[in-house]
Jmol script that loads the backbone (N, CA, C; Angstrom):
load data "model"
ATOM      1  N   MET A   1      -9.981 -81.819 -36.564  1.00  0.00           N
ATOM      2  CA  MET A   1     -10.354 -81.421 -35.229  1.00  0.00           C
ATOM      3  C   MET A   1     -10.835 -82.654 -34.482  1.00  0.00           C
ATOM      4  N   VAL A   2     -10.535 -82.685 -33.214  1.00  0.00           N
ATOM      5  CA  VAL A   2     -10.908 -83.831 -32.396  1.00  0.00           C
ATOM      6  C   VAL A   2     -11.150 -83.351 -30.966  1.00  0.00           C
ATOM      7  N   ALA A   3     -12.086 -83.969 -30.295  1.00  0.00           N
ATOM      8  CA  ALA A   3     -12.333 -83.659 -28.889  1.00  0.00           C
ATOM      9  C   ALA A   3     -11.224 -84.278 -28.046  1.00  0.00           C
ATOM     10  N   TYR A   4     -10.890 -83.616 -26.956  1.00  0.00           N
ATOM     11  CA  TYR A   4      -9.815 -84.125 -26.105  1.00  0.00           C
ATOM     12  C   TYR A   4     -10.110 -83.786 -24.648  1.00  0.00           C
ATOM     13  N   ALA A   5      -9.430 -84.501 -23.751  1.00  0.00           N
ATOM     14  CA  ALA A   5      -9.461 -84.212 -22.326  1.00  0.00           C
ATOM     15  C   ALA A   5      -8.022 -83.984 -21.884  1.00  0.00           C
ATOM     16  N   CYS A   6      -7.827 -82.973 -21.047  1.00  0.00           N
ATOM     17  CA  CYS A   6      -6.481 -82.648 -20.568  1.00  0.00           C
ATOM     18  C   CYS A   6      -6.163 -83.432 -19.306  1.00  0.00           C
ATOM     19  N   GLU A   7      -4.971 -83.969 -19.251  1.00  0.00           N
ATOM     20  CA  GLU A   7      -4.475 -84.570 -18.020  1.00  0.00           C
ATOM     21  C   GLU A   7      -4.022 -83.442 -17.100  1.00  0.00           C
ATOM     22  N   PRO A   8      -3.939 -83.698 -15.784  1.00  0.00           N
ATOM     23  CA  PRO A   8      -3.510 -82.655 -14.853  1.00  0.00           C
ATOM     24  C   PRO A   8      -2.177 -82.039 -15.272  1.00  0.00           C
ATOM     25  N   GLY A   9      -2.106 -80.712 -15.162  1.00  0.00           N
ATOM     26  CA  GLY A   9      -0.890 -79.995 -15.509  1.00  0.00           C
ATOM     27  C   GLY A   9      -0.559 -80.036 -16.986  1.00  0.00           C
ATOM     28  N   PHE A  10      -1.527 -80.379 -17.829  1.00  0.00           N
ATOM     29  CA  PHE A  10      -1.312 -80.529 -19.271  1.00  0.00           C
ATOM     30  C   PHE A  10      -0.191 -81.512 -19.574  1.00  0.00           C
ATOM     31  N   ALA A  11      -0.067 -82.523 -18.713  1.00  0.00           N
ATOM     32  CA  ALA A  11       0.964 -83.540 -18.924  1.00  0.00           C
ATOM     33  C   ALA A  11       0.691 -84.351 -20.191  1.00  0.00           C
ATOM     34  N   GLY A  12      -0.538 -84.397 -20.602  1.00  0.00           N
ATOM     35  CA  GLY A  12      -0.925 -85.110 -21.814  1.00  0.00           C
ATOM     36  C   GLY A  12      -2.346 -84.740 -22.200  1.00  0.00           C
ATOM     37  N   PHE A  13      -2.743 -85.132 -23.371  1.00  0.00           N
ATOM     38  CA  PHE A  13      -4.085 -84.888 -23.875  1.00  0.00           C
ATOM     39  C   PHE A  13      -4.658 -86.231 -24.309  1.00  0.00           C
ATOM     40  N   LEU A  14      -5.840 -86.552 -23.823  1.00  0.00           N
ATOM     41  CA  LEU A  14      -6.455 -87.838 -24.125  1.00  0.00           C
ATOM     42  C   LEU A  14      -7.404 -87.690 -25.307  1.00  0.00           C
ATOM     43  N   LEU A  15      -7.236 -88.545 -26.293  1.00  0.00           N
ATOM     44  CA  LEU A  15      -8.046 -88.520 -27.507  1.00  0.00           C
ATOM     45  C   LEU A  15      -8.746 -89.865 -27.651  1.00  0.00           C
ATOM     46  N   HIS A  16     -10.000 -89.832 -27.998  1.00  0.00           N
ATOM     47  CA  HIS A  16     -10.749 -91.063 -28.257  1.00  0.00           C
ATOM     48  C   HIS A  16     -11.183 -90.989 -29.714  1.00  0.00           C
ATOM     49  N   LEU A  17     -10.432 -91.633 -30.589  1.00  0.00           N
ATOM     50  CA  LEU A  17     -10.611 -91.474 -32.026  1.00  0.00           C
ATOM     51  C   LEU A  17     -11.388 -92.626 -32.633  1.00  0.00           C
ATOM     52  N   ARG A  18     -12.095 -92.312 -33.689  1.00  0.00           N
ATOM     53  CA  ARG A  18     -12.742 -93.316 -34.539  1.00  0.00           C
ATOM     54  C   ARG A  18     -11.814 -93.601 -35.690  1.00  0.00           C
ATOM     55  N   THR A  19     -11.833 -94.811 -36.176  1.00  0.00           N
ATOM     56  CA  THR A  19     -10.921 -95.200 -37.253  1.00  0.00           C
ATOM     57  C   THR A  19     -11.600 -95.176 -38.619  1.00  0.00           C
ATOM     58  N   LEU A  20     -12.677 -94.431 -38.737  1.00  0.00           N
ATOM     59  CA  LEU A  20     -13.366 -94.328 -40.012  1.00  0.00           C
ATOM     60  C   LEU A  20     -12.579 -93.449 -40.979  1.00  0.00           C
ATOM     61  N   ALA A  21     -12.773 -93.688 -42.246  1.00  0.00           N
ATOM     62  CA  ALA A  21     -12.150 -92.833 -43.262  1.00  0.00           C
ATOM     63  C   ALA A  21     -12.677 -91.411 -43.098  1.00  0.00           C
ATOM     64  N   ARG A  22     -11.815 -90.455 -43.318  1.00  0.00           N
ATOM     65  CA  ARG A  22     -12.215 -89.072 -43.151  1.00  0.00           C
ATOM     66  C   ARG A  22     -11.390 -88.178 -44.071  1.00  0.00           C
ATOM     67  N   VAL A  23     -11.877 -86.957 -44.232  1.00  0.00           N
ATOM     68  CA  VAL A  23     -11.174 -85.996 -45.077  1.00  0.00           C
ATOM     69  C   VAL A  23     -11.189 -84.637 -44.379  1.00  0.00           C
ATOM     70  N   SER A  24     -10.092 -83.933 -44.460  1.00  0.00           N
ATOM     71  CA  SER A  24     -10.048 -82.540 -44.002  1.00  0.00           C
ATOM     72  C   SER A  24      -9.730 -81.689 -45.218  1.00  0.00           C
ATOM     73  N   ILE A  25     -10.457 -80.592 -45.355  1.00  0.00           N
ATOM     74  CA  ILE A  25     -10.333 -79.738 -46.530  1.00  0.00           C
ATOM     75  C   ILE A  25      -9.778 -78.394 -46.087  1.00  0.00           C
ATOM     76  N   GLN A  26      -8.756 -77.934 -46.784  1.00  0.00           N
ATOM     77  CA  GLN A  26      -8.162 -76.635 -46.490  1.00  0.00           C
ATOM     78  C   GLN A  26      -8.321 -75.743 -47.703  1.00  0.00           C
ATOM     79  N   GLY A  27      -8.674 -74.512 -47.434  1.00  0.00           N
ATOM     80  CA  GLY A  27      -8.863 -73.563 -48.524  1.00  0.00           C
ATOM     81  C   GLY A  27      -9.299 -72.228 -47.979  1.00  0.00           C
ATOM     82  N   GLU A  28      -9.959 -71.456 -48.812  1.00  0.00           N
ATOM     83  CA  GLU A  28     -10.413 -70.123 -48.422  1.00  0.00           C
ATOM     84  C   GLU A  28     -11.929 -70.130 -48.281  1.00  0.00           C
ATOM     85  N   ALA A  29     -12.400 -69.724 -47.095  1.00  0.00           N
ATOM     86  CA  ALA A  29     -13.838 -69.649 -46.827  1.00  0.00           C
ATOM     87  C   ALA A  29     -14.279 -68.194 -46.853  1.00  0.00           C
ATOM     88  N   ARG A  30     -15.336 -67.936 -47.575  1.00  0.00           N
ATOM     89  CA  ARG A  30     -15.898 -66.584 -47.649  1.00  0.00           C
ATOM     90  C   ARG A  30     -17.402 -66.647 -47.487  1.00  0.00           C
ATOM     91  N   THR A  31     -17.938 -65.607 -46.869  1.00  0.00           N
ATOM     92  CA  THR A  31     -19.386 -65.498 -46.721  1.00  0.00           C
ATOM     93  C   THR A  31     -20.017 -65.342 -48.094  1.00  0.00           C
ATOM     94  N   LEU A  32     -21.109 -66.038 -48.295  1.00  0.00           N
ATOM     95  CA  LEU A  32     -21.890 -65.893 -49.519  1.00  0.00           C
ATOM     96  C   LEU A  32     -23.127 -65.072 -49.127  1.00  0.00           C
ATOM     97  N   PRO A  33     -23.089 -63.761 -49.332  1.00  0.00           N
ATOM     98  CA  PRO A  33     -24.174 -62.902 -48.863  1.00  0.00           C
ATOM     99  C   PRO A  33     -25.504 -63.203 -49.560  1.00  0.00           C
ATOM    100  N   GLU A  34     -26.572 -63.129 -48.792  1.00  0.00           N
ATOM    101  CA  GLU A  34     -27.908 -63.325 -49.353  1.00  0.00           C
ATOM    102  C   GLU A  34     -28.141 -62.270 -50.425  1.00  0.00           C
ATOM    103  N   GLY A  35     -28.663 -62.694 -51.551  1.00  0.00           N
ATOM    104  CA  GLY A  35     -28.905 -61.774 -52.659  1.00  0.00           C
ATOM    105  C   GLY A  35     -27.748 -61.678 -53.632  1.00  0.00           C
ATOM    106  N   SER A  36     -26.597 -62.234 -53.272  1.00  0.00           N
ATOM    107  CA  SER A  36     -25.450 -62.179 -54.182  1.00  0.00           C
ATOM    108  C   SER A  36     -25.611 -63.209 -55.295  1.00  0.00           C
ATOM    109  N   SER A  37     -24.814 -63.043 -56.326  1.00  0.00           N
ATOM    110  CA  SER A  37     -24.832 -63.969 -57.451  1.00  0.00           C
ATOM    111  C   SER A  37     -24.494 -65.378 -56.969  1.00  0.00           C
ATOM    112  N   GLY A  38     -25.332 -66.332 -57.275  1.00  0.00           N
ATOM    113  CA  GLY A  38     -25.101 -67.717 -56.904  1.00  0.00           C
ATOM    114  C   GLY A  38     -25.652 -68.115 -55.545  1.00  0.00           C
ATOM    115  N   TYR A  39     -26.149 -67.139 -54.755  1.00  0.00           N
ATOM    116  CA  TYR A  39     -26.641 -67.450 -53.411  1.00  0.00           C
ATOM    117  C   TYR A  39     -27.841 -68.406 -53.463  1.00  0.00           C
ATOM    118  N   ALA A  40     -28.808 -68.116 -54.300  1.00  0.00           N
ATOM    119  CA  ALA A  40     -30.021 -68.937 -54.359  1.00  0.00           C
ATOM    120  C   ALA A  40     -29.695 -70.382 -54.738  1.00  0.00           C
ATOM    121  N   GLU A  41     -28.803 -70.555 -55.709  1.00  0.00           N
ATOM    122  CA  GLU A  41     -28.412 -71.893 -56.128  1.00  0.00           C
ATOM    123  C   GLU A  41     -27.662 -72.619 -55.014  1.00  0.00           C
ATOM    124  N   ALA A  42     -26.760 -71.902 -54.326  1.00  0.00           N
ATOM    125  CA  ALA A  42     -25.996 -72.498 -53.234  1.00  0.00           C
ATOM    126  C   ALA A  42     -26.918 -72.887 -52.078  1.00  0.00           C
ATOM    127  N   ARG A  43     -27.852 -72.026 -51.747  1.00  0.00           N
ATOM    128  CA  ARG A  43     -28.812 -72.320 -50.673  1.00  0.00           C
ATOM    129  C   ARG A  43     -29.635 -73.558 -51.013  1.00  0.00           C
ATOM    130  N   ALA A  44     -30.120 -73.629 -52.232  1.00  0.00           N
ATOM    131  CA  ALA A  44     -30.921 -74.783 -52.652  1.00  0.00           C
ATOM    132  C   ALA A  44     -30.107 -76.070 -52.589  1.00  0.00           C
ATOM    133  N   LEU A  45     -28.868 -76.015 -53.015  1.00  0.00           N
ATOM    134  CA  LEU A  45     -28.000 -77.193 -52.971  1.00  0.00           C
ATOM    135  C   LEU A  45     -27.761 -77.629 -51.531  1.00  0.00           C
ATOM    136  N   TYR A  46     -27.514 -76.670 -50.638  1.00  0.00           N
ATOM    137  CA  TYR A  46     -27.287 -76.972 -49.224  1.00  0.00           C
ATOM    138  C   TYR A  46     -28.546 -77.586 -48.598  1.00  0.00           C
ATOM    139  N   GLN A  47     -29.698 -76.995 -48.888  1.00  0.00           N
ATOM    140  CA  GLN A  47     -30.956 -77.495 -48.326  1.00  0.00           C
ATOM    141  C   GLN A  47     -31.321 -78.866 -48.884  1.00  0.00           C
ATOM    142  N   LYS A  48     -30.945 -79.143 -50.108  1.00  0.00           N
ATOM    143  CA  LYS A  48     -31.185 -80.467 -50.674  1.00  0.00           C
ATOM    144  C   LYS A  48     -30.381 -81.516 -49.917  1.00  0.00           C
ATOM    145  N   ARG A  49     -29.160 -81.163 -49.542  1.00  0.00           N
ATOM    146  CA  ARG A  49     -28.284 -82.090 -48.808  1.00  0.00           C
ATOM    147  C   ARG A  49     -28.683 -82.209 -47.340  1.00  0.00           C
ATOM    148  N   PHE A  50     -29.087 -81.081 -46.731  1.00  0.00           N
ATOM    149  CA  PHE A  50     -29.469 -81.038 -45.312  1.00  0.00           C
ATOM    150  C   PHE A  50     -30.902 -80.523 -45.203  1.00  0.00           C
ATOM    151  N   HIS A  51     -31.849 -81.433 -45.313  1.00  0.00           N
ATOM    152  CA  HIS A  51     -33.271 -81.080 -45.372  1.00  0.00           C
ATOM    153  C   HIS A  51     -33.745 -80.256 -44.174  1.00  0.00           C
ATOM    154  N   ASP A  52     -33.224 -80.539 -43.006  1.00  0.00           N
ATOM    155  CA  ASP A  52     -33.672 -79.847 -41.796  1.00  0.00           C
ATOM    156  C   ASP A  52     -33.058 -78.463 -41.619  1.00  0.00           C
ATOM    157  N   SER A  53     -32.246 -78.019 -42.559  1.00  0.00           N
ATOM    158  CA  SER A  53     -31.565 -76.724 -42.418  1.00  0.00           C
ATOM    159  C   SER A  53     -32.437 -75.544 -42.832  1.00  0.00           C
ATOM    160  N   SER A  54     -33.530 -75.775 -43.503  1.00  0.00           N
ATOM    161  CA  SER A  54     -34.337 -74.674 -44.045  1.00  0.00           C
ATOM    162  C   SER A  54     -34.699 -73.604 -43.016  1.00  0.00           C
ATOM    163  N   PRO A  55     -35.181 -73.961 -41.805  1.00  0.00           N
ATOM    164  CA  PRO A  55     -35.524 -72.902 -40.844  1.00  0.00           C
ATOM    165  C   PRO A  55     -34.338 -72.036 -40.422  1.00  0.00           C
ATOM    166  N   LEU A  56     -33.133 -72.578 -40.459  1.00  0.00           N
ATOM    167  CA  LEU A  56     -31.957 -71.831 -40.028  1.00  0.00           C
ATOM    168  C   LEU A  56     -31.673 -70.635 -40.926  1.00  0.00           C
ATOM    169  N   PHE A  57     -32.100 -70.709 -42.165  1.00  0.00           N
ATOM    170  CA  PHE A  57     -31.865 -69.602 -43.083  1.00  0.00           C
ATOM    171  C   PHE A  57     -32.697 -68.373 -42.725  1.00  0.00           C
ATOM    172  N   GLY A  58     -33.668 -68.534 -41.849  1.00  0.00           N
ATOM    173  CA  GLY A  58     -34.476 -67.408 -41.397  1.00  0.00           C
ATOM    174  C   GLY A  58     -33.867 -66.653 -40.232  1.00  0.00           C
ATOM    175  N   PHE A  59     -32.824 -67.195 -39.631  1.00  0.00           N
ATOM    176  CA  PHE A  59     -32.174 -66.545 -38.495  1.00  0.00           C
ATOM    177  C   PHE A  59     -31.031 -65.664 -38.979  1.00  0.00           C
ATOM    178  N   GLY A  60     -30.916 -64.487 -38.406  1.00  0.00           N
ATOM    179  CA  GLY A  60     -29.893 -63.545 -38.827  1.00  0.00           C
ATOM    180  C   GLY A  60     -28.478 -63.908 -38.420  1.00  0.00           C
ATOM    181  N   ASP A  61     -28.339 -64.832 -37.460  1.00  0.00           N
ATOM    182  CA  ASP A  61     -26.987 -65.167 -37.000  1.00  0.00           C
ATOM    183  C   ASP A  61     -26.427 -66.422 -37.661  1.00  0.00           C
ATOM    184  N   PHE A  62     -27.071 -66.889 -38.718  1.00  0.00           N
ATOM    185  CA  PHE A  62     -26.549 -68.000 -39.514  1.00  0.00           C
ATOM    186  C   PHE A  62     -26.197 -67.462 -40.884  1.00  0.00           C
ATOM    187  N   LEU A  63     -24.985 -67.731 -41.324  1.00  0.00           N
ATOM    188  CA  LEU A  63     -24.518 -67.272 -42.623  1.00  0.00           C
ATOM    189  C   LEU A  63     -24.133 -68.466 -43.479  1.00  0.00           C
ATOM    190  N   LEU A  64     -24.268 -68.319 -44.769  1.00  0.00           N
ATOM    191  CA  LEU A  64     -23.845 -69.347 -45.706  1.00  0.00           C
ATOM    192  C   LEU A  64     -22.431 -69.004 -46.169  1.00  0.00           C
ATOM    193  N   PHE A  65     -21.530 -69.972 -46.049  1.00  0.00           N
ATOM    194  CA  PHE A  65     -20.146 -69.789 -46.472  1.00  0.00           C
ATOM    195  C   PHE A  65     -19.846 -70.702 -47.645  1.00  0.00           C
ATOM    196  N   ARG A  66     -18.919 -70.291 -48.459  1.00  0.00           N
ATOM    197  CA  ARG A  66     -18.413 -71.106 -49.565  1.00  0.00           C
ATOM    198  C   ARG A  66     -16.929 -71.327 -49.333  1.00  0.00           C
ATOM    199  N   LEU A  67     -16.533 -72.575 -49.239  1.00  0.00           N
ATOM    200  CA  LEU A  67     -15.137 -72.942 -49.053  1.00  0.00           C
ATOM    201  C   LEU A  67     -14.575 -73.387 -50.394  1.00  0.00           C
ATOM    202  N   VAL A  68     -13.592 -72.660 -50.886  1.00  0.00           N
ATOM    203  CA  VAL A  68     -12.916 -73.022 -52.135  1.00  0.00           C
ATOM    204  C   VAL A  68     -11.671 -73.814 -51.742  1.00  0.00           C
ATOM    205  N   PRO A  69     -11.643 -75.115 -52.068  1.00  0.00           N
ATOM    206  CA  PRO A  69     -10.538 -75.951 -51.592  1.00  0.00           C
ATOM    207  C   PRO A  69      -9.210 -75.640 -52.258  1.00  0.00           C
ATOM    208  N   ARG A  70      -8.177 -75.681 -51.439  1.00  0.00           N
ATOM    209  CA  ARG A  70      -6.799 -75.578 -51.913  1.00  0.00           C
ATOM    210  C   ARG A  70      -6.187 -76.975 -51.954  1.00  0.00           C
ATOM    211  N   GLU A  71      -6.520 -77.764 -50.906  1.00  0.00           N
ATOM    212  CA  GLU A  71      -6.086 -79.158 -50.864  1.00  0.00           C
ATOM    213  C   GLU A  71      -6.967 -79.912 -49.886  1.00  0.00           C
ATOM    214  N   ALA A  72      -6.915 -81.231 -49.983  1.00  0.00           N
ATOM    215  CA  ALA A  72      -7.673 -82.094 -49.089  1.00  0.00           C
ATOM    216  C   ALA A  72      -6.766 -83.218 -48.620  1.00  0.00           C
ATOM    217  N   ARG A  73      -6.936 -83.586 -47.380  1.00  0.00           N
ATOM    218  CA  ARG A  73      -6.177 -84.683 -46.782  1.00  0.00           C
ATOM    219  C   ARG A  73      -7.160 -85.804 -46.495  1.00  0.00           C
ATOM    220  N   PHE A  74      -6.995 -86.918 -47.198  1.00  0.00           N
ATOM    221  CA  PHE A  74      -7.871 -88.070 -47.045  1.00  0.00           C
ATOM    222  C   PHE A  74      -7.153 -89.118 -46.222  1.00  0.00           C
ATOM    223  N   VAL A  75      -7.771 -89.514 -45.115  1.00  0.00           N
ATOM    224  CA  VAL A  75      -7.219 -90.556 -44.259  1.00  0.00           C
ATOM    225  C   VAL A  75      -8.110 -91.785 -44.417  1.00  0.00           C
ATOM    226  N   ALA A  76      -7.554 -92.817 -45.016  1.00  0.00           N
ATOM    227  CA  ALA A  76      -8.316 -94.033 -45.304  1.00  0.00           C
ATOM    228  C   ALA A  76      -8.166 -95.084 -44.207  1.00  0.00           C
ATOM    229  N   GLY A  77      -7.317 -94.846 -43.247  1.00  0.00           N
ATOM    230  CA  GLY A  77      -7.076 -95.803 -42.183  1.00  0.00           C
ATOM    231  C   GLY A  77      -5.609 -95.749 -41.783  1.00  0.00           C
ATOM    232  N   PHE A  78      -5.213 -96.655 -40.941  1.00  0.00           N
ATOM    233  CA  PHE A  78      -3.851 -96.660 -40.425  1.00  0.00           C
ATOM    234  C   PHE A  78      -2.835 -96.747 -41.558  1.00  0.00           C
ATOM    235  N   ALA A  79      -1.911 -95.804 -41.594  1.00  0.00           N
ATOM    236  CA  ALA A  79      -0.823 -95.734 -42.579  1.00  0.00           C
ATOM    237  C   ALA A  79      -1.312 -95.599 -44.017  1.00  0.00           C
ATOM    238  N   ARG A  80      -2.530 -95.103 -44.205  1.00  0.00           N
ATOM    239  CA  ARG A  80      -3.065 -94.871 -45.546  1.00  0.00           C
ATOM    240  C   ARG A  80      -3.670 -93.464 -45.594  1.00  0.00           C
ATOM    241  N   ALA A  81      -2.852 -92.494 -45.930  1.00  0.00           N
ATOM    242  CA  ALA A  81      -3.310 -91.111 -46.012  1.00  0.00           C
ATOM    243  C   ALA A  81      -2.754 -90.470 -47.281  1.00  0.00           C
ATOM    244  N   TYR A  82      -3.551 -89.595 -47.870  1.00  0.00           N
ATOM    245  CA  TYR A  82      -3.179 -88.976 -49.132  1.00  0.00           C
ATOM    246  C   TYR A  82      -3.565 -87.501 -49.094  1.00  0.00           C
ATOM    247  N   THR A  83      -2.721 -86.654 -49.666  1.00  0.00           N
ATOM    248  CA  THR A  83      -3.043 -85.241 -49.833  1.00  0.00           C
ATOM    249  C   THR A  83      -3.204 -84.986 -51.318  1.00  0.00           C
ATOM    250  N   VAL A  84      -4.289 -84.311 -51.674  1.00  0.00           N
ATOM    251  CA  VAL A  84      -4.546 -83.984 -53.081  1.00  0.00           C
ATOM    252  C   VAL A  84      -4.791 -82.483 -53.192  1.00  0.00           C
ATOM    253  N   ASP A  85      -4.407 -81.898 -54.322  1.00  0.00           N
ATOM    254  CA  ASP A  85      -4.639 -80.472 -54.528  1.00  0.00           C
ATOM    255  C   ASP A  85      -5.981 -80.253 -55.214  1.00  0.00           C
ATOM    256  N   ALA A  86      -6.315 -78.989 -55.456  1.00  0.00           N
ATOM    257  CA  ALA A  86      -7.616 -78.636 -56.016  1.00  0.00           C
ATOM    258  C   ALA A  86      -7.856 -79.276 -57.381  1.00  0.00           C
ATOM    259  N   GLU A  87      -6.829 -79.333 -58.226  1.00  0.00           N
ATOM    260  CA  GLU A  87      -6.994 -79.938 -59.554  1.00  0.00           C
ATOM    261  C   GLU A  87      -7.288 -81.439 -59.446  1.00  0.00           C
ATOM    262  N   GLU A  88      -6.607 -82.108 -58.531  1.00  0.00           N
ATOM    263  CA  GLU A  88      -6.860 -83.542 -58.335  1.00  0.00           C
ATOM    264  C   GLU A  88      -8.264 -83.780 -57.793  1.00  0.00           C
ATOM    265  N   LEU A  89      -8.753 -82.857 -56.952  1.00  0.00           N
ATOM    266  CA  LEU A  89     -10.136 -82.965 -56.466  1.00  0.00           C
ATOM    267  C   LEU A  89     -11.124 -82.862 -57.618  1.00  0.00           C
ATOM    268  N   LYS A  90     -10.873 -81.929 -58.528  1.00  0.00           N
ATOM    269  CA  LYS A  90     -11.758 -81.769 -59.695  1.00  0.00           C
ATOM    270  C   LYS A  90     -11.760 -83.025 -60.559  1.00  0.00           C
ATOM    271  N   LYS A  91     -10.595 -83.610 -60.748  1.00  0.00           N
ATOM    272  CA  LYS A  91     -10.501 -84.851 -61.542  1.00  0.00           C
ATOM    273  C   LYS A  91     -11.262 -85.983 -60.866  1.00  0.00           C
ATOM    274  N   ALA A  92     -11.131 -86.085 -59.539  1.00  0.00           N
ATOM    275  CA  ALA A  92     -11.837 -87.124 -58.801  1.00  0.00           C
ATOM    276  C   ALA A  92     -13.346 -86.936 -58.885  1.00  0.00           C
ATOM    277  N   ALA A  93     -13.810 -85.678 -58.841  1.00  0.00           N
ATOM    278  CA  ALA A  93     -15.238 -85.404 -58.956  1.00  0.00           C
ATOM    279  C   ALA A  93     -15.756 -85.777 -60.338  1.00  0.00           C
ATOM    280  N   ALA A  94     -14.966 -85.514 -61.369  1.00  0.00           N
ATOM    281  CA  ALA A  94     -15.375 -85.852 -62.733  1.00  0.00           C
ATOM    282  C   ALA A  94     -15.492 -87.360 -62.899  1.00  0.00           C
ATOM    283  N   ILE A  95     -14.578 -88.098 -62.288  1.00  0.00           N
ATOM    284  CA  ILE A  95     -14.636 -89.567 -62.366  1.00  0.00           C
ATOM    285  C   ILE A  95     -15.875 -90.077 -61.635  1.00  0.00           C
ATOM    286  N   ARG A  96     -16.123 -89.529 -60.450  1.00  0.00           N
ATOM    287  CA  ARG A  96     -17.228 -90.004 -59.610  1.00  0.00           C
ATOM    288  C   ARG A  96     -18.584 -89.565 -60.165  1.00  0.00           C
ATOM    289  N   LEU A  97     -18.672 -88.302 -60.595  1.00  0.00           N
ATOM    290  CA  LEU A  97     -19.952 -87.730 -60.994  1.00  0.00           C
ATOM    291  C   LEU A  97     -20.169 -87.654 -62.494  1.00  0.00           C
ATOM    292  N   GLY A  98     -19.119 -87.808 -63.256  1.00  0.00           N
ATOM    293  CA  GLY A  98     -19.231 -87.668 -64.708  1.00  0.00           C
ATOM    294  C   GLY A  98     -19.100 -86.213 -65.106  1.00  0.00           C
ATOM    295  N   PRO A  99     -18.964 -85.946 -66.402  1.00  0.00           N
ATOM    296  CA  PRO A  99     -18.750 -84.564 -66.884  1.00  0.00           C
ATOM    297  C   PRO A  99     -19.949 -83.677 -66.660  1.00  0.00           C
TER     298      PRO A  99
END
end "model"
wireframe off; spacefill off
backbone 0.3
color backbone group
């Protein structure tokens, strides 16, 4: 996803992009209901990563979702992009994080 500005008559769309490495993840997202199995662990993990998120869990219009990846597209820079599937993601995590 990227922010854009429309030229008159939709003749073109203007994009101002950053050239930093990035990843887009595609998969299935499902709500993780409060009180469900694994919710407490998932909430704690999310709050550990995003310390300022704790108050948001008290609002009824914020939900916790779990995205199960099907594939990821890693863009490392100009002409350097790779698509990996879920199994390759697991292998990469094992290398990075250990067993």
